[in-house]
C-alpha positions, -999 to +999 in steps of 0.1 A: -849-258+545-831-225+553-816-209+521-777-206+522-755-181+509-726-196+488-691-186+501-664-192+475-638-192+502-654-220+521-633-244+541-633-277+559-637-265+595-662-243+614-635-218+624-621-213+590-657-212+574-665-185+598-634-165+587-641-170+552-677-159+555-665-128+572-641-120+544-668-128+516-693-106+535-667-077+538-661-080+500-699-079+493-704-050+516-674-030+499-688-038+467-723-026+476-706+007+488-684+012+458-691+046+449-698+057+483-676+086+500-656+094+470-667+130+470-663+155+499-628+169+488-624+196+460-590+186+440-574+201+411-582+178+381-548+187+368-533+165+396-545+135+376-516+143+350-491+155+373-459+134+376-455+114+407-433+131+434-401+117+447-408+091+473-389+110+500-396+145+484-414+172+504-449+165+513-479+186+502-497+190+534-530+201+520-531+174+496-520+149+523-549+160+544-574+154+515-558+121+511-563+113+550-602+120+545-603+097+514-584+071+533-608+071+562-640+068+540-624+045+514-597+023+528-599+022+565-622-007+567-595-029+550-563-014+559-547+002+587-514+023+589-493+007+618-521-010+634-516-044+617-535-062+591-571-062+589-590-076+557-560-064+538-523-056+546-511-029+569-500+000+547-472+013+570-440+017+549-458+008+516-443+039+497-409+023+506-417-010+496-434-003+464-431+023+438-456+053+437-466+043+403-474+007+415-495+020+442-514+043+418-521+012+395-532-009+425-559+017+433-568+026+400-572-009+384-570-037+412-586-063+390-560-058+361-531-058+386-542-090+402-544-106+368-510-096+356-488-084+386-470-111+407-470-088+438-508-082+436-514-120+430-492-128+461-513-104+482-545-117+467-536-152+478-524-141+513-555-122+523-579-143+502-601-111+494-596-091+461-592-055+465-623-035+455-622-009+428-632+023+446-634+041+412-613+070+423-601+095+397-566+105+392-566+136+415-579+115+445-555+087+438-526+113+439-541+126+472-540+092+487-505+087+478-495+118+493-512+109+526-494+075+524-460+092+517-466+115+548-476+084+570-442+069+561-419+097+561-436+122+584-445+157+575-407+168+582-396+191+610-412+224+608-380+241+614-363+229+581-341+254+566-322+254+531-292+276+522-261+280+501-226+287+511-206+316+496-188+289+474-225+278+460-228+245+480-264+239+488-273+226+523-304+217+544-307+216+583-337+203+601-347+191+636-332+196+670-309+175+692-274+162+685-260+172+652-257+144+625-240+155+592-247+135+560-224+133+531-235+115+499-214+097+473-206+104+436-233+108+411-258+111+439-274+140+459-287+147+494-321+131+485-305+096+490-306+105+527-345+116+526-357+083+545-329+086+571-333+122+577-370+118+586-360+090+609-335+111+627-353+144+625-374+139+656-344+139+679-314+150+661-305+182+642-296+169+606-274+185+581-273+173+545-259+190+516-252+185+478-216+180+469-201+205+443-214+198+408-242+176+424-279+184+432-285+220+438-249+231+444-229+251+418-205+233+394-169+235+401-150+261+380-117+256+393-097+237+420-119+229+451-117+209+483-145+187+497-132+190+532-132+228+529-169+227+514-179+207+544-164+230+567-182+259+549-214+240+550-214+235+589-205+272+593-233+283+572-257+259+588-250+274+622-231+244+636-207+259+661-169+251+660-171+235+694-203+216+686-198+178+685-210+160+654-219+126+642-205+124+607-218+099+581-206+094+547-218+071+518-194+056+494-168+082+481-187+106+508-172+082+535-140+091+520-145+128+525-159+122+560-129+102+568-105+131+555-126+156+575-124+136+607-087+136+602-085+172+599-110+181+625-112+150+647-118+170+679-154+180+668-163+145+652-176+121+681-186+093+657-176+084+622-201+061+604-189+050+571-215+034+546-204+012+519-171+030+521-147+041+493-114+058+503-088+075+484-056+054+483-069+019+487-061-005+461-081-036+461-071-071+448-078-076+411-104-100+419-123-078+442-136-056+414-159-072+388-154-064+352-186-042+349-170-008+340-163-015+303-195+002+289-192+031+311-155+037+299-168+033+263-194+059+270-173+082+285-149+080+255-178+089+231-190+118+252-226+112+248-245+120+281-275+096+271-250+067+267-231+079+299-263+076+319-274+043+305-240+028+313-241+044+348-275+032+360-266-003+348-238-005+374-244-027+402-234+001+425-268+018+419-288-014+420-318-013+444-351-032+447-373-026+416-397-002+433-368+021+441-349+018+409-366+044+388-360+072+414-322+059+417-319+061+379-334+096+378-311+108+406-280+093+389-291+109+356-295+144+370-259+142+384-240+134+354-227+169+351-198+157+375-183+142+342-179+177+327-155+188+357-117+184+352-106+158+379-074+177+383-094+204+401-102+183+430-078+193+459-076+162+485-053+165+515-018+159+507-015+126+528-036+097+519-060+090+548-050+053+550-016+063+563-031+083+591-058+059+606-037+060+639-046+095+644-083+090+645-101+099+677-138+092+671-159+062+674-159+044+640-188+021+627-187+007+591-216-005+574-212-030+543-241-049+523-229-085+516-241-080+481-218-050+476-186-053+455-160-077+473-137-045+474-160-027+496-158-056+520-120-055+518-118-020+526-139-024+554-120-053+567-088-033+563-104-001+583-116-025+610-081-040+614-062-007+616-088+011+639-090-006+672-122+008+682-139+002+649-170-019+645-182-035+614-218-044+606-228-064+577-262-064+561-269-097+547-293-086+518-276-052+514-262-037+483-242-003+479-270+022+486-278+012+523-295+047+532-322+037+507-326+002+513-319-002+550-323+032+566-333+017+599-301-004+602-282+029+595-301+050+621-292+023+647-256+026+638-258+064+642-277+065+676-269+033+694-243+030+720-211+010+708-217-016+733-250-026+718-236-024+683-209-049+693-236-073+705 
C-alpha cells in the first residue's frame, strides 16, 4: 500500500481534493523556505522604529525599490498586485483598504493576527491557507509597505512643484493636461486629495493647496478672502488667466468653489461640488442631527485637546476604521483655525444661492447617502435651481468622499455629462 500524505483541507470530490492538496503543498513549501530570500537589501535598522507615513504621503523611491525586491522573493508566490488572486489575495489597493499598521502587523505576526483579528480570520477562511511568517525585521516590513504604497498611489508625477503665494498660501501642482483645481474643507488640508491627485496626475495638471490657517499655509492675521486666495494660487502655480479649469470643492471648499465660479465663471468649465456646504443655506431643523453639543462645550473651555476630541468624534469625519487614524491626525493638526477671528473672513457681498442663475460652468454634485440630511437637502436645492446640474448619490458614502470613493470622484471630474446622466 502506498503511503499517503494527510491533507487537512481535504474535500469530498477529486477536483477540490486536488485544489486543497495544491494549497497544502504550497504552504508546506513556503514553510520550508521560511528564512530564504530575506537578505540581499541593506536597510537602516532605525526604520524599524520610524513612524508609519501617511497613506498618501510622498513615496520614498529607494525604500520602495528595496520593498519590490523583497516582495518578489517573499510574497509573489502567493500574492499579485493587480494580477488577481493566487494562493492569497490580490494586494492591489491594500494600502487604501487597510491601515498601514494593520498591514505591518499581518506581515510581522500573521499567526497572532489570525487568532485575534476578524479581517485576518475572514481572509484565512476565504483562501484556506494561513499566511506564512516570513520572519522579516521591522526595516524590511517598512520597505514592503513603501512598495505597496507606491503600487497603489504611483510614484507621483516627476514634475510636482510646491510653492507659496505672497500671502503665505501653500500650493502644489503636478501632472500635465487639463487643469483641475482642488479646494479642501474646514479642518482638513490638501492631503485629503492625495488619492485623487494620483488618479488624475497621469493625464491632468492638478493644483491643490492648503486654505489659510490650514496645513502648510500661514495663519490669518487680519481680514482675508478665500476667493482672492484661490486666485493668487492659480497665478502663482502658473495657471494662465485664459486657461480653462475644472474646479472641485469639498464641504465648505465647495462653497468657496461656487463663490469663485460666480466671480470668474468664464474660466471654470466644470464645477464639481463634493458633500457641499454653501454660505446662506439654512437647512430644516430635522436635517441637522444633535451632535455638536460636545464641540460647543469644548470651544467654551478653550482646551485644544478637548476640541480635538470633539471634532474627530463628529460624523463629518467618520471613515472606515483603517482610514480613521489618518483623518483624526489631519483634523487635529488643523485646529488652529479656531484661533482665528471669524470676523476676518471676507466673503462676497451677495450670498451665492441668490446668484445661481448666473452660473455658466457644468455642475456635478456628489453626495454620500450616509452624510447629514442637510447635505442632501442642499444638493437637491442646487439641482433644482441649476438646470444643467447633475446629482450623483454614493450609496455607502459619508462626508469625506475623496478619501473613501476617489474613483467615483474621478469619474465626476473627467466623464462627459452625457455618461454621468446615465
